[in-house]
Backbone and ligand atoms as CSV (ligand in chain L), in Angstrom:
chain,resi,resn,atom,element,x,y,z
A,1,MET,N,N,9.313,21.853,7.389
A,1,MET,CA,C,8.882,20.565,6.895
A,1,MET,C,C,7.358,20.673,6.613
A,2,ILE,N,N,6.976,20.034,5.527
A,2,ILE,CA,C,5.495,20.101,5.048
A,2,ILE,C,C,5.117,18.668,4.581
A,3,GLU,N,N,4.042,18.304,4.917
A,3,GLU,CA,C,3.433,16.976,4.724
A,3,GLU,C,C,2.945,16.969,3.297
A,4,LEU,N,N,3.449,16.000,2.498
A,4,LEU,CA,C,3.012,15.886,1.018
A,4,LEU,C,C,1.807,14.896,0.898
A,5,PHE,N,N,1.844,13.699,1.599
A,5,PHE,CA,C,0.598,12.908,1.511
A,5,PHE,C,C,0.766,11.815,2.562
A,6,ARG,N,N,-0.421,11.123,2.727
A,6,ARG,CA,C,-0.554,10.305,3.826
A,6,ARG,C,C,-1.143,8.928,3.153
A,7,GLU,N,N,-0.591,7.788,3.365
A,7,GLU,CA,C,-0.923,6.582,2.688
A,7,GLU,C,C,-0.810,5.479,3.692
A,8,ARG,N,N,-1.842,4.576,3.697
A,8,ARG,CA,C,-1.868,3.457,4.568
A,8,ARG,C,C,-0.766,2.424,4.209
A,9,ASP,N,N,-0.562,2.374,2.934
A,9,ASP,CA,C,0.529,1.387,2.391
A,9,ASP,C,C,1.914,1.879,2.448
A,10,MET,N,N,2.742,1.462,3.370
A,10,MET,CA,C,4.049,1.925,3.586
A,10,MET,C,C,4.907,1.673,2.336
A,11,THR,N,N,4.501,0.619,1.605
A,11,THR,CA,C,5.257,0.257,0.459
A,11,THR,C,C,5.180,1.414,-0.649
A,12,ARG,N,N,4.027,1.917,-0.844
A,12,ARG,CA,C,3.855,3.104,-1.779
A,12,ARG,C,C,4.564,4.301,-1.240
A,13,VAL,N,N,4.513,4.500,0.103
A,13,VAL,CA,C,5.169,5.756,0.725
A,13,VAL,C,C,6.671,5.592,0.379
A,14,GLY,N,N,7.164,4.353,0.586
A,14,GLY,CA,C,8.632,4.207,0.432
A,14,GLY,C,C,9.000,4.343,-1.060
A,15,GLN,N,N,8.220,3.940,-1.980
A,15,GLN,CA,C,8.331,4.075,-3.422
A,15,GLN,C,C,8.508,5.511,-3.738
A,16,PHE,N,N,7.422,6.308,-3.273
A,16,PHE,CA,C,7.596,7.773,-3.526
A,16,PHE,C,C,8.758,8.522,-2.895
A,17,GLN,N,N,9.171,7.995,-1.763
A,17,GLN,CA,C,10.158,8.553,-1.071
A,17,GLN,C,C,11.478,8.504,-1.853
A,18,SER,N,N,11.797,7.145,-2.350
A,18,SER,CA,C,12.950,6.988,-3.166
A,18,SER,C,C,12.856,7.751,-4.474
A,19,LEU,N,N,11.669,7.808,-4.973
A,19,LEU,CA,C,11.435,8.592,-6.211
A,19,LEU,C,C,11.967,10.045,-6.007
A,20,LEU,N,N,11.520,10.638,-4.913
A,20,LEU,CA,C,11.797,12.100,-4.483
A,20,LEU,C,C,13.295,12.210,-4.193
A,21,GLU,N,N,13.754,11.254,-3.390
A,21,GLU,CA,C,15.141,11.412,-3.057
A,21,GLU,C,C,16.148,11.287,-4.248
A,22,SER,N,N,15.744,10.441,-5.179
A,22,SER,CA,C,16.549,10.360,-6.459
A,22,SER,C,C,16.441,11.582,-7.219
A,23,GLU,N,N,15.469,12.429,-7.034
A,23,GLU,CA,C,15.533,13.732,-7.629
A,23,GLU,C,C,16.067,14.812,-6.741
A,24,GLY,N,N,16.684,14.430,-5.742
A,24,GLY,CA,C,17.496,15.488,-4.870
A,24,GLY,C,C,16.515,16.155,-3.800
A,25,ILE,N,N,15.276,15.640,-3.773
A,25,ILE,CA,C,14.386,16.306,-2.667
A,25,ILE,C,C,14.470,15.510,-1.425
A,26,ARG,N,N,14.798,16.356,-0.362
A,26,ARG,CA,C,14.996,15.648,0.932
A,26,ARG,C,C,13.708,15.350,1.742
A,27,THR,N,N,13.441,14.195,1.983
A,27,THR,CA,C,12.081,13.676,2.530
A,27,THR,C,C,12.203,13.119,3.862
A,28,PHE,N,N,11.215,12.884,4.607
A,28,PHE,CA,C,11.167,12.382,5.830
A,28,PHE,C,C,9.693,11.632,5.995
A,29,VAL,N,N,9.783,10.455,6.541
A,29,VAL,CA,C,8.577,9.725,6.654
A,29,VAL,C,C,8.020,9.678,8.183
A,30,ARG,N,N,6.891,10.192,8.395
A,30,ARG,CA,C,6.422,10.218,9.700
A,30,ARG,C,C,5.615,8.935,9.939
A,31,ASN,N,N,5.612,8.469,11.109
A,31,ASN,CA,C,4.847,7.158,11.483
A,31,ASN,C,C,5.273,5.858,10.754
A,32,GLU,N,N,6.595,6.026,10.294
A,32,GLU,CA,C,7.012,5.018,9.465
A,32,GLU,C,C,7.023,3.489,10.286
A,33,TYR,N,N,7.206,3.594,11.588
A,33,TYR,CA,C,7.295,2.381,12.293
A,33,TYR,C,C,6.123,1.825,13.013
A,34,LEU,N,N,4.856,2.483,12.713
A,34,LEU,CA,C,3.703,1.961,13.223
A,34,LEU,C,C,3.109,0.940,12.260
A,35,SER,N,N,2.848,-0.187,12.730
A,35,SER,CA,C,2.164,-1.145,11.917
A,35,SER,C,C,0.724,-0.771,11.531
A,36,VAL,N,N,0.330,-1.366,10.388
A,36,VAL,CA,C,-1.038,-0.935,9.903
A,36,VAL,C,C,-2.072,-1.521,10.833
A,37,THR,N,N,-1.864,-2.706,11.582
A,37,THR,CA,C,-2.881,-3.119,12.479
A,37,THR,C,C,-3.045,-2.203,13.675
A,38,GLU,N,N,-2.014,-1.484,14.141
A,38,GLU,CA,C,-2.054,-0.529,15.147
A,38,GLU,C,C,-2.745,0.752,14.733
A,39,ALA,N,N,-2.503,1.096,13.365
A,39,ALA,CA,C,-2.921,2.254,12.924
A,39,ALA,C,C,-4.124,2.138,12.037
A,40,SER,N,N,-5.239,2.244,12.666
A,40,SER,CA,C,-6.562,2.049,11.906
A,40,SER,C,C,-7.164,3.373,11.570
A,41,ILE,N,N,-6.589,4.432,12.109
A,41,ILE,CA,C,-7.241,5.792,11.562
A,41,ILE,C,C,-6.193,6.611,10.864
A,42,PRO,N,N,-6.614,7.263,9.917
A,42,PRO,CA,C,-5.699,7.926,8.908
A,42,PRO,C,C,-4.659,8.891,9.599
A,43,VAL,N,N,-4.872,9.396,10.774
A,43,VAL,CA,C,-3.989,10.339,11.356
A,43,VAL,C,C,-2.663,9.584,11.740
A,44,PHE,N,N,-2.657,8.269,11.879
A,44,PHE,CA,C,-1.464,7.449,12.123
A,44,PHE,C,C,-0.930,6.717,11.038
A,45,PHE,N,N,-1.464,6.970,9.780
A,45,PHE,CA,C,-0.906,6.398,8.522
A,45,PHE,C,C,0.567,6.959,8.231
A,46,PRO,N,N,1.400,6.219,7.697
A,46,PRO,CA,C,2.629,6.884,7.302
A,46,PRO,C,C,2.533,8.080,6.488
A,47,ALA,N,N,3.179,9.184,6.697
A,47,ALA,CA,C,3.113,10.332,6.054
A,47,ALA,C,C,4.414,10.750,5.470
A,48,LEU,N,N,4.279,11.000,4.124
A,48,LEU,CA,C,5.540,11.425,3.430
A,48,LEU,C,C,5.836,12.915,3.485
A,49,CYS,N,N,6.853,13.418,4.092
A,49,CYS,CA,C,7.075,14.803,4.344
A,49,CYS,C,C,8.141,15.288,3.599
A,50,ILE,N,N,8.193,16.623,3.277
A,50,ILE,CA,C,9.439,17.227,2.562
A,50,ILE,C,C,10.031,18.228,3.397
A,51,LEU,N,N,11.374,18.081,3.646
A,51,LEU,CA,C,12.037,18.871,4.629
A,51,LEU,C,C,11.961,20.371,4.083
A,52,ASP,N,N,12.115,20.655,2.833
A,52,ASP,CA,C,12.150,21.904,2.357
A,52,ASP,C,C,10.925,22.309,1.626
A,53,GLU,N,N,10.095,23.211,2.092
A,53,GLU,CA,C,8.850,23.563,1.592
A,53,GLU,C,C,8.974,24.126,0.045
A,54,LYS,N,N,10.001,24.559,-0.406
A,54,LYS,CA,C,10.093,25.056,-1.730
A,54,LYS,C,C,10.141,23.888,-2.661
A,55,ASP,N,N,10.428,22.697,-2.203
A,55,ASP,CA,C,10.464,21.590,-3.097
A,55,ASP,C,C,9.003,20.946,-3.303
A,56,HIS,N,N,8.073,21.509,-2.642
A,56,HIS,CA,C,6.651,20.841,-2.620
A,56,HIS,C,C,6.051,20.819,-4.002
A,57,ALA,N,N,6.121,21.917,-4.674
A,57,ALA,CA,C,5.358,21.934,-6.073
A,57,ALA,C,C,6.035,20.923,-6.984
A,58,ARG,N,N,7.340,20.812,-6.911
A,58,ARG,CA,C,8.162,19.930,-7.748
A,58,ARG,C,C,7.793,18.373,-7.357
A,59,ALA,N,N,7.710,18.244,-6.028
A,59,ALA,CA,C,7.491,16.809,-5.582
A,59,ALA,C,C,6.014,16.431,-6.132
A,60,VAL,N,N,5.005,17.269,-6.094
A,60,VAL,CA,C,3.792,16.970,-6.518
A,60,VAL,C,C,3.844,16.585,-7.935
A,61,GLU,N,N,4.468,17.466,-8.711
A,61,GLU,CA,C,4.701,17.099,-10.228
A,61,GLU,C,C,5.312,15.811,-10.457
A,62,LEU,N,N,6.289,15.552,-9.679
A,62,LEU,CA,C,7.033,14.104,-9.912
A,62,LEU,C,C,6.046,13.016,-9.606
A,63,ILE,N,N,5.296,13.079,-8.591
A,63,ILE,CA,C,4.437,12.029,-8.177
A,63,ILE,C,C,3.292,11.868,-9.218
A,64,ARG,N,N,2.873,13.083,-9.700
A,64,ARG,CA,C,1.810,12.983,-10.641
A,64,ARG,C,C,2.191,12.251,-11.875
A,65,ALA,N,N,3.512,12.644,-12.379
A,65,ALA,CA,C,4.076,12.108,-13.504
A,65,ALA,C,C,4.233,10.505,-13.313
A,66,TYR,N,N,4.725,10.159,-12.204
A,66,TYR,CA,C,4.965,8.760,-11.920
A,66,TYR,C,C,3.588,7.946,-11.839
A,67,GLU,N,N,2.596,8.563,-11.318
A,67,GLU,CA,C,1.322,7.958,-11.308
A,67,GLU,C,C,0.744,7.670,-12.686
A,68,ALA,N,N,0.970,8.788,-13.477
A,68,ALA,CA,C,0.311,8.641,-14.903
A,68,ALA,C,C,1.085,7.471,-15.697
A,69,ASP,N,N,2.378,7.458,-15.327
A,69,ASP,CA,C,3.261,6.537,-15.961
A,69,ASP,C,C,2.749,5.023,-15.569
A,70,VAL,N,N,2.737,4.886,-14.375
A,70,VAL,CA,C,2.223,3.541,-13.833
A,70,VAL,C,C,0.874,3.223,-14.299
A,71,GLY,N,N,-0.017,4.183,-14.476
A,71,GLY,CA,C,-1.508,3.959,-14.880
A,71,GLY,C,C,-1.480,3.788,-16.247
A,72,ASN,N,N,-0.537,3.969,-17.100
A,72,ASN,CA,C,-0.577,3.737,-18.432
A,72,ASN,C,C,-0.286,2.403,-18.883
A,73,ARG,N,N,-1.375,1.672,-19.165
A,73,ARG,CA,C,-1.142,0.257,-19.501
A,73,ARG,C,C,-1.500,-0.020,-20.957
A,74,ALA,N,N,-1.569,0.910,-21.686
A,74,ALA,CA,C,-1.983,0.825,-23.091
A,74,ALA,C,C,-1.034,-0.137,-23.951
A,75,ASN,N,N,0.250,-0.299,-23.447
A,75,ASN,CA,C,1.186,-1.185,-24.195
A,75,ASN,C,C,1.104,-2.619,-23.811
A,76,GLU,N,N,0.318,-2.916,-22.739
A,76,GLU,CA,C,0.306,-4.225,-22.375
A,76,GLU,C,C,-0.677,-4.933,-23.265
A,77,ASN,N,N,-0.348,-6.244,-23.546
A,77,ASN,CA,C,-1.312,-7.158,-24.442
A,77,ASN,C,C,-2.286,-7.816,-23.473
A,78,CYS,N,N,-3.370,-7.965,-24.065
A,78,CYS,CA,C,-4.506,-8.699,-23.404
A,78,CYS,C,C,-4.636,-10.032,-24.166
A,79,ILE,N,N,-4.899,-11.064,-23.395
A,79,ILE,CA,C,-5.221,-12.371,-24.021
A,79,ILE,C,C,-6.700,-12.556,-24.210
A,80,CYS,N,N,-7.089,-12.898,-25.492
A,80,CYS,CA,C,-8.469,-12.908,-25.705
A,80,CYS,C,C,-8.921,-14.313,-24.913
A,81,PRO,N,N,-10.190,-14.060,-24.212
A,81,PRO,CA,C,-10.643,-15.270,-23.475
A,81,PRO,C,C,-11.321,-16.226,-24.333
A,82,ASN,N,N,-11.609,-15.926,-25.608
A,82,ASN,CA,C,-12.346,-16.739,-26.554
A,82,ASN,C,C,-11.231,-17.625,-27.351
A,83,CYS,N,N,-10.362,-16.976,-27.963
A,83,CYS,CA,C,-9.368,-17.670,-28.853
A,83,CYS,C,C,-8.046,-17.685,-28.407
A,84,GLY,N,N,-7.687,-16.819,-27.378
A,84,GLY,CA,C,-6.235,-17.132,-26.838
A,84,GLY,C,C,-5.383,-16.195,-27.589
A,85,GLU,N,N,-5.698,-15.356,-28.592
A,85,GLU,CA,C,-4.768,-14.363,-29.307
A,85,GLU,C,C,-4.557,-13.184,-28.388
A,86,GLU,N,N,-3.331,-12.690,-28.576
A,86,GLU,CA,C,-2.965,-11.456,-27.784
A,86,GLU,C,C,-3.483,-10.173,-28.626
A,87,SER,N,N,-4.019,-9.266,-27.973
A,87,SER,CA,C,-4.438,-7.963,-28.488
A,87,SER,C,C,-3.917,-6.819,-27.721
A,88,PRO,N,N,-3.630,-5.677,-28.158
A,88,PRO,CA,C,-3.082,-4.579,-27.507
A,88,PRO,C,C,-4.011,-4.255,-26.393
A,89,GLY,N,N,-3.521,-3.730,-25.242
A,89,GLY,CA,C,-4.391,-3.475,-24.103
A,89,GLY,C,C,-5.393,-2.422,-24.376
A,90,THR,N,N,-5.237,-1.550,-25.452
A,90,THR,CA,C,-6.112,-0.504,-25.766
A,90,THR,C,C,-7.496,-1.081,-26.556
A,91,PHE,N,N,-7.393,-2.318,-26.970
A,91,PHE,CA,C,-8.429,-2.858,-27.830
A,91,PHE,C,C,-9.544,-3.372,-26.952
A,92,ALA,N,N,-10.717,-3.047,-27.199
A,92,ALA,CA,C,-11.847,-3.461,-26.533
A,92,ALA,C,C,-12.456,-4.699,-26.999
A,93,SER,N,N,-12.033,-5.179,-28.121
A,93,SER,CA,C,-12.432,-6.587,-28.760
A,93,SER,C,C,-11.326,-7.095,-29.438
A,94,CYS,N,N,-11.261,-8.391,-29.457
A,94,CYS,CA,C,-10.220,-9.200,-30.158
A,94,CYS,C,C,-10.076,-8.899,-31.680
A,95,TRP,N,N,-8.878,-8.534,-32.034
A,95,TRP,CA,C,-8.586,-8.386,-33.473
A,95,TRP,C,C,-8.811,-9.742,-34.237
A,96,ASN,N,N,-8.789,-10.899,-33.741
A,96,ASN,CA,C,-8.777,-12.135,-34.456
A,96,ASN,C,C,-10.336,-12.589,-34.489
A,97,CYS,N,N,-11.083,-12.750,-33.548
A,97,CYS,CA,C,-12.398,-13.270,-33.400
A,97,CYS,C,C,-13.499,-12.255,-32.978
A,98,GLY,N,N,-12.962,-11.052,-32.610
A,98,GLY,CA,C,-14.044,-10.021,-32.218
A,98,GLY,C,C,-14.652,-10.115,-30.938
A,99,ALA,N,N,-14.233,-11.149,-30.050
A,99,ALA,CA,C,-14.880,-11.234,-28.808
A,99,ALA,C,C,-14.503,-10.095,-27.902
A,100,ASP,N,N,-15.290,-9.713,-26.901
A,100,ASP,CA,C,-15.007,-8.681,-26.067
A,100,ASP,C,C,-13.703,-9.112,-25.116
A,101,ILE,N,N,-12.951,-8.161,-24.870
A,101,ILE,CA,C,-11.717,-8.427,-23.955
A,101,ILE,C,C,-11.993,-7.646,-22.810
A,102,PRO,N,N,-11.964,-8.260,-21.588
A,102,PRO,CA,C,-12.267,-7.675,-20.405
A,102,PRO,C,C,-11.126,-6.720,-20.147
A,103,ASP,N,N,-11.492,-5.600,-19.372
A,103,ASP,CA,C,-10.488,-4.518,-19.117
A,103,ASP,C,C,-9.576,-5.025,-18.160
A,104,PRO,N,N,-8.339,-5.008,-18.399
A,104,PRO,CA,C,-7.159,-5.448,-17.605
A,104,PRO,C,C,-7.318,-4.909,-16.168
A,105,GLY,N,N,-7.880,-3.649,-16.054
A,105,GLY,CA,C,-7.957,-3.047,-14.674
A,105,GLY,C,C,-9.069,-3.715,-13.823
A,106,GLY,N,N,-9.886,-4.553,-14.404
A,106,GLY,CA,C,-10.873,-5.158,-13.581
A,106,GLY,C,C,-12.184,-5.092,-14.443
L,1,ZN,ZN,ZN,-10.206,-13.776,-30.005
């Protein structure tokens, strides 16, 4: 068994676990039942482990691809704060009035 990553947020750990399981990689979550309030130091965070070490490289690839996918917001439309028109998320300024569009990521 090899630890893949540790994450405070059990929801994310669960997401990656189902992603890997759906690809036929057998996983195990350590510290699954510790609550976040009890676990204030990283050593107690939920850890996603892989039962078979030879699946490790593939698991890393899958997670990387998944993250890239989730991080890609270029197809989302942004609403112009000035005129209310929708512009593609990749636009830095409104196609209609030229006002700056705030980055959707913050
Ligand atoms: Zn506008």
